[in-house]
Phi, psi and omega in degrees: 000130180268131180261132177297130183291350179268007175234165179214147172281107187285124179296330180284311187263355176054041176204162178285123182220164177304137184270164170294153181267346178205165178298129184289334175198160185293156173103179184297320181296321177296318178296318179300316179297315178305320186272347188227356184235135180284161176300322179299310181297321181294316179298319178296319177299315181301320177295315180296316180301315179300316179298316180296314180302315182289312185291324180270357180052050181285139174265109185287357171278344181277120180302328179293323177294319179294321178294319178302313180293322178297321178295314177299319180300315179298314180299315183293313187275326190244334187258000176067019181281138171278116181268137180276144175285154178305147188301329182261015181291134174240118180292119181293346181274352180252119181295145179270123179268132180245000000 
């Protein structure tokens, strides 16, 4: 069976889905993501990652912050873990009723 090169069997969703069009970042982890993660899962991760960076006020110059995010990324994309949002997160898409 020939697989269309514009799709990938997504490790997160366990199905064939549209693939990323390029490596998301340099190195082995970026190549692994290109080959095993769908564009949908990657976009969802980027949104979650942005929220975590902002809510936790992570300094991305700090190697520990980068390691923390890399660990979360692996859990989110490959281990099927439901990651909790930070306790004080307020979804901007949900209106606050007063």
